[in-house]
TORMIRO-937555 format. One record per residue (C-alpha): residue number from 1; residue in three letters; x negated, y, z negated. Coordinates in Angstrom, 2 decimals, m for minus. Layout:
// TORMIRO-937555
<num->NUM	residuo->ALA	xx->X	yy->Y	zz->Z>
...
This chain:
// TORMIRO-937555
<num->1	residuo->MET	xx->m20.01	yy->61.82	zz->115.89>
<num->2	residuo->ALA	xx->m21.29	yy->63.02	zz->119.26>
<num->3	residuo->THR	xx->m19.86	yy->66.43	zz->118.37>
<num->4	residuo->VAL	xx->m21.86	yy->66.50	zz->115.14>
<num->5	residuo->HIS	xx->m24.99	yy->65.28	zz->116.94>
<num->6	residuo->SER	xx->m24.71	yy->67.87	zz->119.70>
<num->7	residuo->ARG	xx->m24.43	yy->70.71	zz->117.18>
<num->8	residuo->ALA	xx->m27.54	yy->69.41	zz->115.42>
<num->9	residuo->VAL	xx->m29.43	yy->69.16	zz->118.72>
<num->10	residuo->ARG	xx->m28.73	yy->72.81	zz->119.46>
<num->11	residuo->ALA	xx->m29.58	yy->73.84	zz->115.89>
<num->12	residuo->ALA	xx->m32.99	yy->72.24	zz->116.43>
<num->13	residuo->ALA	xx->m33.51	yy->74.52	zz->119.47>
<num->14	residuo->ALA	xx->m33.15	yy->71.59	zz->121.87>
<num->15	residuo->ARG	xx->m30.70	yy->71.20	zz->124.74>
<num->16	residuo->PRO	xx->m28.21	yy->68.37	zz->125.31>
<num->17	residuo->GLU	xx->m29.09	yy->67.53	zz->128.90>
<num->18	residuo->LEU	xx->m27.04	yy->64.50	zz->129.94>
<num->19	residuo->ILE	xx->m24.14	yy->62.47	zz->128.57>
<num->20	residuo->VAL	xx->m22.52	yy->59.17	zz->129.47>
<num->21	residuo->SER	xx->m19.45	yy->57.48	zz->128.03>
<num->22	residuo->SER	xx->m17.41	yy->54.36	zz->128.80>
<num->23	residuo->SER	xx->m16.10	yy->55.66	zz->132.14>
<num->24	residuo->THR	xx->m16.54	yy->58.60	zz->134.49>
<num->25	residuo->ASP	xx->m13.33	yy->60.18	zz->133.18>
<num->26	residuo->ALA	xx->m14.41	yy->59.71	zz->129.58>
<num->27	residuo->SER	xx->m17.84	yy->61.17	zz->130.37>
<num->28	residuo->THR	xx->m16.24	yy->64.20	zz->132.01>
<num->29	residuo->ARG	xx->m13.95	yy->64.79	zz->129.03>
<num->30	residuo->ALA	xx->m16.78	yy->64.43	zz->126.55>
<num->31	residuo->ALA	xx->m19.06	yy->66.70	zz->128.56>
<num->32	residuo->GLY	xx->m16.38	yy->69.39	zz->128.60>
<num->33	residuo->LEU	xx->m15.74	yy->69.06	zz->124.88>
<num->34	residuo->LEU	xx->m19.42	yy->69.24	zz->123.97>
<num->35	residuo->GLY	xx->m20.49	yy->71.82	zz->126.55>
<num->36	residuo->ILE	xx->m22.92	yy->69.50	zz->128.34>
<num->37	residuo->THR	xx->m23.25	yy->70.12	zz->132.06>
<num->38	residuo->GLY	xx->m24.99	yy->66.90	zz->133.14>
<num->39	residuo->ILE	xx->m23.18	yy->63.57	zz->133.42>
<num->40	residuo->ALA	xx->m25.08	yy->60.33	zz->134.02>
<num->41	residuo->ALA	xx->m23.57	yy->57.58	zz->136.14>
<num->42	residuo->ASP	xx->m24.32	yy->54.95	zz->133.47>
<num->43	residuo->ALA	xx->m26.58	yy->54.28	zz->130.50>
<num->44	residuo->THR	xx->m29.38	yy->52.95	zz->132.70>
<num->45	residuo->SER	xx->m29.44	yy->56.17	zz->134.70>
<num->46	residuo->LEU	xx->m29.46	yy->58.20	zz->131.49>
<num->47	residuo->PHE	xx->m32.41	yy->56.26	zz->130.08>
<num->48	residuo->ALA	xx->m34.34	yy->56.56	zz->133.35>
<num->49	residuo->SER	xx->m33.95	yy->60.35	zz->133.57>
<num->50	residuo->SER	xx->m37.19	yy->62.30	zz->133.38>
<num->51	residuo->GLU	xx->m35.19	yy->65.21	zz->131.94>
<num->52	residuo->VAL	xx->m34.40	yy->63.30	zz->128.76>
<num->53	residuo->ASP	xx->m36.81	yy->62.84	zz->125.83>
<num->54	residuo->VAL	xx->m34.46	yy->61.60	zz->123.09>
<num->55	residuo->ILE	xx->m31.41	yy->59.35	zz->123.26>
<num->56	residuo->HIS	xx->m28.63	yy->59.80	zz->120.70>
<num->57	residuo->VAL	xx->m26.53	yy->56.61	zz->120.47>
<num->58	residuo->CYS	xx->m23.04	yy->57.54	zz->119.22>
<num->59	residuo->THR	xx->m21.08	yy->54.56	zz->120.58>
<num->60	residuo->PRO	xx->m19.07	yy->51.81	zz->118.81>
<num->61	residuo->ASN	xx->m21.12	yy->49.67	zz->116.44>
<num->62	residuo->ALA	xx->m21.32	yy->46.49	zz->118.51>
<num->63	residuo->THR	xx->m23.10	yy->48.36	zz->121.32>
<num->64	residuo->HIS	xx->m25.81	yy->50.01	zz->119.21>
<num->65	residuo->ALA	xx->m28.49	yy->47.31	zz->119.34>
<num->66	residuo->ALA	xx->m28.45	yy->46.76	zz->123.09>
<num->67	residuo->LEU	xx->m28.36	yy->50.46	zz->123.95>
<num->68	residuo->ALA	xx->m31.07	yy->51.41	zz->121.46>
<num->69	residuo->ALA	xx->m33.32	yy->48.58	zz->122.67>
<num->70	residuo->GLN	xx->m32.84	yy->49.64	zz->126.29>
<num->71	residuo->ALA	xx->m33.61	yy->53.26	zz->125.40>
<num->72	residuo->LEU	xx->m36.82	yy->52.27	zz->123.60>
<num->73	residuo->ALA	xx->m37.84	yy->50.06	zz->126.53>
<num->74	residuo->SER	xx->m37.42	yy->53.12	zz->128.76>
<num->75	residuo->GLY	xx->m39.93	yy->54.99	zz->126.62>
<num->76	residuo->LYS	xx->m37.40	yy->57.26	zz->124.95>
<num->77	residuo->HIS	xx->m37.21	yy->58.30	zz->121.34>
<num->78	residuo->VAL	xx->m33.93	yy->57.17	zz->119.76>
<num->79	residuo->ILE	xx->m31.50	yy->58.41	zz->117.14>
<num->80	residuo->CYS	xx->m28.94	yy->55.65	zz->116.66>
<num->81	residuo->GLU	xx->m25.81	yy->55.82	zz->114.56>
<num->82	residuo->LYS	xx->m25.45	yy->53.20	zz->111.84>
<num->83	residuo->PRO	xx->m25.00	yy->50.35	zz->111.50>
<num->84	residuo->LEU	xx->m28.13	yy->49.78	zz->113.52>
<num->85	residuo->ALA	xx->m26.66	yy->46.43	zz->114.59>
<num->86	residuo->THR	xx->m23.82	yy->44.16	zz->113.55>
<num->87	residuo->THR	xx->m26.07	yy->41.15	zz->112.81>
<num->88	residuo->VAL	xx->m29.27	yy->40.78	zz->110.80>
<num->89	residuo->ALA	xx->m31.05	yy->39.13	zz->113.72>
<num->90	residuo->ASP	xx->m30.29	yy->42.01	zz->116.09>
<num->91	residuo->ALA	xx->m31.23	yy->44.64	zz->113.49>
<num->92	residuo->ARG	xx->m34.50	yy->42.87	zz->112.69>
<num->93	residuo->ALA	xx->m35.42	yy->42.57	zz->116.37>
<num->94	residuo->LEU	xx->m34.58	yy->46.22	zz->117.00>
<num->95	residuo->ALA	xx->m36.61	yy->47.46	zz->114.03>
<num->96	residuo->GLU	xx->m39.60	yy->45.44	zz->115.26>
<num->97	residuo->THR	xx->m39.14	yy->46.81	zz->118.79>
<num->98	residuo->ALA	xx->m39.17	yy->50.34	zz->117.37>
<num->99	residuo->ARG	xx->m42.31	yy->49.67	zz->115.34>
<num->100	residuo->VAL	xx->m44.33	yy->48.44	zz->118.33>
<num->101	residuo->SER	xx->m42.93	yy->51.01	zz->120.77>
<num->102	residuo->GLY	xx->m44.71	yy->53.98	zz->119.27>
<num->103	residuo->ARG	xx->m41.48	yy->55.96	zz->119.68>
<num->104	residuo->VAL	xx->m39.59	yy->57.76	zz->116.91>
<num->105	residuo->ALA	xx->m36.50	yy->55.76	zz->115.99>
<num->106	residuo->ALA	xx->m34.21	yy->57.22	zz->113.34>
<num->107	residuo->VAL	xx->m30.83	yy->56.46	zz->111.75>
<num->108	residuo->PRO	xx->m28.60	yy->59.27	zz->110.37>
<num->109	residuo->PHE	xx->m28.55	yy->58.56	zz->106.66>
<num->110	residuo->VAL	xx->m28.01	yy->62.28	zz->106.44>
<num->111	residuo->TYR	xx->m26.85	yy->62.54	zz->102.83>
<num->112	residuo->ARG	xx->m30.56	yy->62.34	zz->101.99>
<num->113	residuo->TYR	xx->m30.73	yy->65.85	zz->103.41>
<num->114	residuo->HIS	xx->m28.61	yy->67.59	zz->100.81>
<num->115	residuo->PRO	xx->m31.09	yy->69.70	zz->98.83>
<num->116	residuo->MET	xx->m29.67	yy->68.57	zz->95.49>
<num->117	residuo->VAL	xx->m30.22	yy->64.92	zz->96.44>
<num->118	residuo->ARG	xx->m33.88	yy->65.80	zz->96.98>
<num->119	residuo->GLU	xx->m33.85	yy->67.58	zz->93.62>
<num->120	residuo->ALA	xx->m32.55	yy->64.44	zz->91.92>
<num->121	residuo->ARG	xx->m35.20	yy->62.35	zz->93.67>
<num->122	residuo->ALA	xx->m37.98	yy->64.70	zz->92.61>
<num->123	residuo->ARG	xx->m36.85	yy->64.60	zz->88.98>
<num->124	residuo->VAL	xx->m36.71	yy->60.81	zz->88.92>
<num->125	residuo->ALA	xx->m40.16	yy->60.60	zz->90.52>
<num->126	residuo->ALA	xx->m41.55	yy->63.06	zz->87.96>
<num->127	residuo->GLY	xx->m40.26	yy->60.85	zz->85.13>
<num->128	residuo->GLU	xx->m37.76	yy->63.40	zz->83.83>
<num->129	residuo->ALA	xx->m35.02	yy->60.77	zz->83.60>
<num->130	residuo->GLY	xx->m37.32	yy->58.38	zz->81.75>
<num->131	residuo->THR	xx->m37.05	yy->54.65	zz->82.39>
<num->132	residuo->LEU	xx->m33.99	yy->53.97	zz->84.54>
<num->133	residuo->LEU	xx->m31.40	yy->51.72	zz->82.90>
<num->134	residuo->THR	xx->m28.18	yy->51.76	zz->84.90>
<num->135	residuo->ILE	xx->m26.59	yy->53.10	zz->88.07>
<num->136	residuo->GLU	xx->m22.97	yy->53.95	zz->88.83>
<num->137	residuo->GLY	xx->m21.87	yy->54.78	zz->92.36>
<num->138	residuo->SER	xx->m18.82	yy->55.01	zz->94.57>
<num->139	residuo->TYR	xx->m17.80	yy->56.07	zz->98.04>
<num->140	residuo->LEU	xx->m14.06	yy->56.59	zz->98.38>
<num->141	residuo->GLN	xx->m11.93	yy->57.70	zz->101.33>
<num->142	residuo->ASP	xx->m8.22	yy->57.47	zz->102.17>
<num->143	residuo->TRP	xx->m8.08	yy->57.68	zz->105.97>
<num->144	residuo->LEU	xx->m7.09	yy->53.99	zz->106.31>
<num->145	residuo->LEU	xx->m4.64	yy->53.97	zz->103.41>
<num->146	residuo->ALA	xx->m1.45	yy->53.17	zz->105.33>
<num->147	residuo->ALA	xx->m0.75	yy->50.04	zz->107.34>
<num->148	residuo->ASN	xx->m0.22	yy->52.12	zz->110.49>
<num->149	residuo->ASP	xx->m3.60	yy->53.87	zz->110.13>
<num->150	residuo->ASP	xx->m5.82	yy->52.41	zz->112.83>
<num->151	residuo->ASP	xx->m9.18	yy->52.98	zz->114.48>
<num->152	residuo->TRP	xx->m11.63	yy->51.06	zz->116.67>
<num->153	residuo->ARG	xx->m13.71	yy->50.35	zz->113.54>
<num->154	residuo->VAL	xx->m10.94	yy->48.03	zz->112.29>
<num->155	residuo->ASP	xx->m11.62	yy->45.73	zz->115.26>
<num->156	residuo->ALA	xx->m14.43	yy->43.37	zz->114.24>
<num->157	residuo->ASP	xx->m15.41	yy->42.90	zz->117.90>
<num->158	residuo->GLN	xx->m16.27	yy->46.60	zz->118.10>
<num->159	residuo->GLY	xx->m17.11	yy->47.48	zz->114.51>
<num->160	residuo->GLY	xx->m18.70	yy->44.28	zz->113.24>
<num->161	residuo->ALA	xx->m17.85	yy->41.80	zz->110.47>
<num->162	residuo->SER	xx->m17.92	yy->44.51	zz->107.78>
<num->163	residuo->ARG	xx->m16.08	yy->47.82	zz->107.94>
<num->164	residuo->ALA	xx->m15.87	yy->49.71	zz->104.65>
<num->165	residuo->PHE	xx->m19.22	yy->48.61	zz->103.29>
<num->166	residuo->ALA	xx->m21.11	yy->48.83	zz->106.60>
<num->167	residuo->ASP	xx->m19.55	yy->52.21	zz->107.36>
<num->168	residuo->ILE	xx->m19.82	yy->54.02	zz->104.03>
<num->169	residuo->GLY	xx->m21.24	yy->51.61	zz->101.45>
<num->170	residuo->SER	xx->m24.47	yy->51.68	zz->103.43>
<num->171	residuo->HIS	xx->m24.76	yy->55.42	zz->102.77>
<num->172	residuo->LEU	xx->m24.24	yy->54.88	zz->99.03>
<num->173	residuo->CYS	xx->m26.93	yy->52.20	zz->98.83>
<num->174	residuo->ASP	xx->m29.34	yy->54.26	zz->100.90>
<num->175	residuo->LEU	xx->m28.93	yy->57.21	zz->98.54>
<num->176	residuo->ILE	xx->m29.40	yy->55.07	zz->95.43>
<num->177	residuo->GLU	xx->m32.57	yy->53.46	zz->96.75>
<num->178	residuo->PHE	xx->m33.88	yy->56.76	zz->98.14>
<num->179	residuo->VAL	xx->m33.37	yy->58.68	zz->94.89>
<num->180	residuo->THR	xx->m34.59	yy->55.98	zz->92.51>
<num->181	residuo->GLY	xx->m37.43	yy->54.61	zz->94.61>
<num->182	residuo->ASP	xx->m36.18	yy->51.15	zz->93.58>
<num->183	residuo->ARG	xx->m34.52	yy->48.52	zz->95.75>
<num->184	residuo->ILE	xx->m31.48	yy->46.35	zz->95.18>
<num->185	residuo->ALA	xx->m32.81	yy->42.82	zz->94.74>
<num->186	residuo->ARG	xx->m29.61	yy->40.86	zz->94.23>
<num->187	residuo->LEU	xx->m25.87	yy->41.43	zz->94.06>
<num->188	residuo->VAL	xx->m22.49	yy->39.87	zz->93.58>
<num->189	residuo->ALA	xx->m19.51	yy->41.26	zz->95.49>
<num->190	residuo->ARG	xx->m15.78	yy->40.99	zz->95.94>
<num->191	residuo->THR	xx->m13.96	yy->42.42	zz->98.94>
<num->192	residuo->ARG	xx->m10.31	yy->43.02	zz->99.71>
<num->193	residuo->THR	xx->m8.34	yy->43.61	zz->102.90>
<num->194	residuo->VAL	xx->m5.33	yy->45.66	zz->101.84>
<num->195	residuo->HIS	xx->m3.39	yy->45.42	zz->105.10>
<num->196	residuo->PRO	xx->m3.57	yy->42.06	zz->106.91>
<num->197	residuo->GLN	xx->m2.41	yy->43.73	zz->110.13>
<num->198	residuo->ARG	xx->m2.91	yy->47.12	zz->111.72>
<num->199	residuo->GLY	xx->m1.33	yy->48.05	zz->115.02>
<num->200	residuo->GLY	xx->0.06	yy->44.52	zz->115.35>
<num->201	residuo->ILE	xx->m3.44	yy->42.98	zz->115.26>
<num->202	residuo->SER	xx->m4.85	yy->40.83	zz->112.47>
<num->203	residuo->VAL	xx->m7.48	yy->42.63	zz->110.38>
<num->204	residuo->GLN	xx->m10.67	yy->40.68	zz->109.70>
<num->205	residuo->THR	xx->m12.66	yy->43.42	zz->107.95>
<num->206	residuo->GLU	xx->m12.53	yy->44.72	zz->104.39>
<num->207	residuo->ASP	xx->m10.88	yy->47.90	zz->103.10>
<num->208	residuo->VAL	xx->m12.49	yy->47.65	zz->99.65>
<num->209	residuo->ALA	xx->m15.74	yy->46.28	zz->98.24>
<num->210	residuo->ALA	xx->m16.73	yy->46.09	zz->94.57>
<num->211	residuo->VAL	xx->m20.37	yy->45.22	zz->93.95>
<num->212	residuo->LEU	xx->m22.54	yy->44.53	zz->90.90>
<num->213	residuo->VAL	xx->m26.23	yy->45.03	zz->91.66>
<num->214	residuo->GLU	xx->m29.61	yy->44.44	zz->90.03>
<num->215	residuo->THR	xx->m32.68	yy->46.24	zz->91.32>
<num->216	residuo->ARG	xx->m36.23	yy->44.94	zz->91.51>
<num->217	residuo->GLY	xx->m36.98	yy->47.08	zz->88.47>
<num->218	residuo->GLY	xx->m34.20	yy->45.46	zz->86.44>
<num->219	residuo->VAL	xx->m31.73	yy->48.34	zz->86.69>
<num->220	residuo->LEU	xx->m28.07	yy->47.23	zz->86.66>
<num->221	residuo->GLY	xx->m25.42	yy->49.05	zz->88.67>
<num->222	residuo->THR	xx->m21.79	yy->49.02	zz->89.72>
<num->223	residuo->LEU	xx->m20.64	yy->50.20	zz->93.15>
<num->224	residuo->LEU	xx->m17.11	yy->50.73	zz->94.45>
<num->225	residuo->VAL	xx->m16.39	yy->51.37	zz->98.11>
<num->226	residuo->SER	xx->m12.90	yy->51.97	zz->99.51>
<num->227	residuo->GLN	xx->m11.22	yy->53.48	zz->102.55>
<num->228	residuo->THR	xx->m7.80	yy->53.22	zz->100.85>
<num->229	residuo->ALA	xx->m8.17	yy->55.56	zz->97.83>
<num->230	residuo->PRO	xx->m5.39	yy->58.20	zz->97.98>
<num->231	residuo->GLY	xx->m6.63	yy->61.77	zz->97.86>
<num->232	residuo->ARG	xx->m10.30	yy->60.88	zz->98.26>
<num->233	residuo->LYS	xx->m11.58	yy->62.30	zz->101.54>
<num->234	residuo->ASN	xx->m15.32	yy->61.79	zz->101.34>
<num->235	residuo->ALA	xx->m16.03	yy->61.16	zz->97.67>
<num->236	residuo->LEU	xx->m19.61	yy->59.90	zz->97.73>
<num->237	residuo->VAL	xx->m20.92	yy->59.93	zz->94.15>
<num->238	residuo->PHE	xx->m23.90	yy->58.38	zz->92.42>
<num->239	residuo->GLU	xx->m25.12	yy->58.61	zz->88.84>
<num->240	residuo->VAL	xx->m28.37	yy->57.26	zz->87.46>
<num->241	residuo->HIS	xx->m28.97	yy->56.84	zz->83.72>
<num->242	residuo->GLY	xx->m32.44	yy->56.84	zz->82.18>
<num->243	residuo->THR	xx->m33.84	yy->56.81	zz->78.69>
<num->244	residuo->GLU	xx->m34.26	yy->60.59	zz->78.77>
<num->245	residuo->SER	xx->m31.45	yy->61.90	zz->80.97>
<num->246	residuo->SER	xx->m28.79	yy->61.09	zz->83.55>
<num->247	residuo->LEU	xx->m28.41	yy->62.63	zz->87.01>
<num->248	residuo->ARG	xx->m25.15	yy->62.83	zz->88.94>
<num->249	residuo->PHE	xx->m24.59	yy->63.99	zz->92.52>
<num->250	residuo->ALA	xx->m21.17	yy->64.28	zz->94.21>
<num->251	residuo->GLN	xx->m21.19	yy->64.94	zz->97.94>
<num->252	residuo->GLU	xx->m17.98	yy->66.96	zz->97.83>
<num->253	residuo->ARG	xx->m19.75	yy->69.31	zz->95.38>
<num->254	residuo->SER	xx->m23.08	yy->69.19	zz->97.14>
<num->255	residuo->GLU	xx->m24.38	yy->72.46	zz->95.73>
<num->256	residuo->GLU	xx->m24.52	yy->70.92	zz->92.24>
<num->257	residuo->LEU	xx->m26.56	yy->68.38	zz->90.31>
<num->258	residuo->TRP	xx->m25.36	yy->67.34	zz->86.85>
<num->259	residuo->VAL	xx->m28.11	yy->66.59	zz->84.33>
<num->260	residuo->GLY	xx->m26.89	yy->64.77	zz->81.24>
<num->261	residuo->ARG	xx->m28.78	yy->64.59	zz->77.97>
<num->262	residuo->ARG	xx->m27.83	yy->63.30	zz->74.54>
<num->263	residuo->ARG	xx->m28.20	yy->66.77	zz->73.04>
<num->264	residuo->GLY	xx->m26.45	yy->68.75	zz->75.71>
<num->265	residuo->SER	xx->m25.95	yy->68.65	zz->79.46>
<num->266	residuo->GLU	xx->m26.09	yy->71.16	zz->82.29>
<num->267	residuo->VAL	xx->m25.00	yy->71.67	zz->85.87>
<num->268	residuo->LEU	xx->m27.81	yy->72.83	zz->88.14>
<num->269	residuo->LEU	xx->m26.81	yy->74.93	zz->91.13>
<num->270	residuo->ARG	xx->m28.85	yy->74.84	zz->94.32>
<num->271	residuo->ASP	xx->m31.50	yy->77.55	zz->94.14>
<num->272	residuo->PRO	xx->m34.60	yy->77.37	zz->96.36>
<num->273	residuo->ALA	xx->m36.41	yy->79.74	zz->93.98>
<num->274	residuo->THR	xx->m36.42	yy->77.18	zz->91.17>
<num->275	residuo->ALA	xx->m36.03	yy->73.88	zz->93.04>
<num->276	residuo->SER	xx->m38.59	yy->71.19	zz->93.76>
<num->277	residuo->ALA	xx->m40.60	yy->71.71	zz->96.93>
<num->278	residuo->ASP	xx->m38.69	yy->69.13	zz->98.98>
<num->279	residuo->SER	xx->m35.33	yy->70.52	zz->97.88>
<num->280	residuo->ALA	xx->m36.41	yy->74.08	zz->98.62>
<num->281	residuo->ARG	xx->m37.59	yy->73.05	zz->102.11>
<num->282	residuo->LEU	xx->m34.04	yy->72.02	zz->103.00>
<num->283	residuo->SER	xx->m32.38	yy->75.09	zz->101.46>
<num->284	residuo->ILE	xx->m31.96	yy->77.22	zz->104.56>
<num->285	residuo->VAL	xx->m29.71	yy->79.87	zz->103.01>
<num->286	residuo->PRO	xx->m30.03	yy->81.77	zz->99.72>
<num->287	residuo->ALA	xx->m28.58	yy->80.46	zz->96.48>
<num->288	residuo->GLY	xx->m24.84	yy->80.99	zz->96.20>
<num->289	residuo->HIS	xx->m24.24	yy->80.56	zz->99.94>
<num->290	residuo->PRO	xx->m22.79	yy->77.05	zz->100.26>
<num->291	residuo->MET	xx->m24.43	yy->74.43	zz->102.43>
<num->292	residuo->GLY	xx->m22.68	yy->71.28	zz->103.63>
<num->293	residuo->TYR	xx->m22.58	yy->68.17	zz->105.79>
<num->294	residuo->GLN	xx->m23.47	yy->69.76	zz->109.13>
<num->295	residuo->ASP	xx->m26.44	yy->71.48	zz->107.50>
<num->296	residuo->ALA	xx->m27.64	yy->68.09	zz->106.25>
<num->297	residuo->PHE	xx->m27.18	yy->66.56	zz->109.70>
<num->298	residuo->ASN	xx->m29.00	yy->69.47	zz->111.33>
<num->299	residuo->ALA	xx->m31.93	yy->68.99	zz->108.96>
<num->300	residuo->PHE	xx->m32.09	yy->65.28	zz->109.76>
<num->301	residuo->VAL	xx->m32.24	yy->65.89	zz->113.52>
<num->302	residuo->ALA	xx->m34.77	yy->68.68	zz->113.04>
<num->303	residuo->ASP	xx->m36.99	yy->66.28	zz->111.05>
<num->304	residuo->ALA	xx->m36.65	yy->63.59	zz->113.73>
<num->305	residuo->TYR	xx->m37.68	yy->66.07	zz->116.43>
<num->306	residuo->ALA	xx->m40.53	yy->67.37	zz->114.27>
<num->307	residuo->THR	xx->m41.79	yy->63.79	zz->113.94>
<num->308	residuo->ILE	xx->m41.68	yy->63.44	zz->117.72>
<num->309	residuo->GLU	xx->m43.90	yy->66.52	zz->117.90>
<num->310	residuo->GLY	xx->m46.43	yy->64.91	zz->115.57>
<num->311	residuo->GLY	xx->m45.16	yy->66.09	zz->112.20>
<num->312	residuo->ALA	xx->m44.54	yy->63.93	zz->109.14>
<num->313	residuo->PRO	xx->m41.57	yy->65.38	zz->107.23>
<num->314	residuo->GLU	xx->m40.69	yy->63.66	zz->103.99>
<num->315	residuo->GLY	xx->m37.84	yy->61.16	zz->103.88>
<num->316	residuo->LEU	xx->m36.90	yy->60.63	zz->107.55>
<num->317	residuo->PRO	xx->m34.69	yy->57.49	zz->107.70>
<num->318	residuo->THR	xx->m36.02	yy->55.11	zz->110.36>
<num->319	residuo->PHE	xx->m34.88	yy->51.90	zz->112.00>
<num->320	residuo->ASP	xx->m36.46	yy->50.07	zz->109.05>
<num->321	residuo->ASP	xx->m33.92	yy->51.85	zz->106.84>
<num->322	residuo->GLY	xx->m31.23	yy->50.86	zz->109.32>
<num->323	residuo->LEU	xx->m32.33	yy->47.23	zz->109.01>
<num->324	residuo->ARG	xx->m32.25	yy->47.59	zz->105.23>
<num->325	residuo->ALA	xx->m28.59	yy->48.65	zz->105.39>
<num->326	residuo->VAL	xx->m27.70	yy->45.66	zz->107.57>
<num->327	residuo->LEU	xx->m29.43	yy->43.31	zz->105.11>
<num->328	residuo->LEU	xx->m27.43	yy->44.79	zz->102.23>
<num->329	residuo->THR	xx->m24.17	yy->44.50	zz->104.18>
<num->330	residuo->ASP	xx->m24.97	yy->40.88	zz->105.01>
<num->331	residuo->ALA	xx->m25.62	yy->40.16	zz->101.33>
<num->332	residuo->VAL	xx->m22.27	yy->41.69	zz->100.34>
<num->333	residuo->LEU	xx->m20.39	yy->39.55	zz->102.88>
<num->334	residuo->ARG	xx->m22.26	yy->36.37	zz->101.86>
<num->335	residuo->SER	xx->m21.59	yy->36.99	zz->98.18>
<num->336	residuo->ALA	xx->m17.91	yy->37.75	zz->98.73>
<num->337	residuo->GLU	xx->m17.53	yy->34.56	zz->100.74>
<num->338	residuo->ARG	xx->m19.37	yy->32.35	zz->98.24>
<num->339	residuo->GLY	xx->m18.25	yy->34.06	zz->95.03>
<num->340	residuo->GLU	xx->m21.77	yy->34.09	zz->93.63>
<num->341	residuo->TRP	xx->m24.91	yy->36.17	zz->93.22>
<num->342	residuo->VAL	xx->m27.08	yy->36.37	zz->96.34>
<num->343	residuo->GLU	xx->m30.57	yy->37.68	zz->96.99>
<num->344	residuo->VAL	xx->m30.90	yy->40.59	zz->99.40>
<num->345	residuo->GLY	xx->m33.07	yy->39.60	zz->102.36>
<num->346	residuo->GLU	xx->m36.42	yy->41.22	zz->103.07>
């Protein structure tokens, strides 16, 4: 993720000044890979540097809260990878710290920055879908399909109590709430750990989560999240159904938005000339020239930096959105453990 972040920093006409990792050797390797000349002795030295304005936290999940809090206390702006924290208490405290700090604190829910996601949001807000009735969504990957597939995220001590839902289900829920303008009020969930061991170590986190949700507005939805779906690399899909039309966005076909109607449907292709204003703002190349994930990430970082400079771009995901994702993850784990509907915390 630091590679993706560093590209976005440069795309925003900023300069990656200093880097620090878990050891001097690791810092040196990372600096060489990312083309960063300055290496800090430790995180405290990095945060204290007068050369640094913004801290990008791209470390394992369990370290996010402490590092982000220290960066804010040092007077820095912060972009912190999600999950913001691995507990609700830590996420709530960090969001409050960000609010009172006066610093910009953002979380990369970058799928918001696909122009066709903004197009879907604009159409829902304009009432083109009518009254929303149901939602269908999924986020499927296959990179942890086999029992010998392993990663630090599998370790609950580093990744937290949830893996699949915290890692990718959080993106799906953020998109649904962002596009609809409605929030998930309650849910019931089941989770499954496909492989009880990976790398000879017991696995405590889920590979799959299936969730039934109800929003504050009464919309019902089904969500499926899996990191063990063969052939699915980054299949993030959501579909909203209203009384007038349906809207479907698939991240792997991010140049398209499907609009379904009872008397005929259509596929809209990204075109800044005909798009809503917010969608057109994020369309940095002409129609027919594909945009993708790095473009979305670049736009997110650019918006964060513009906010630091006093701007107010639409839709920047903040630490409050990061807290929201942790609350949803906590609700999924509580429901799966109890086998019952639970309310999502405020």
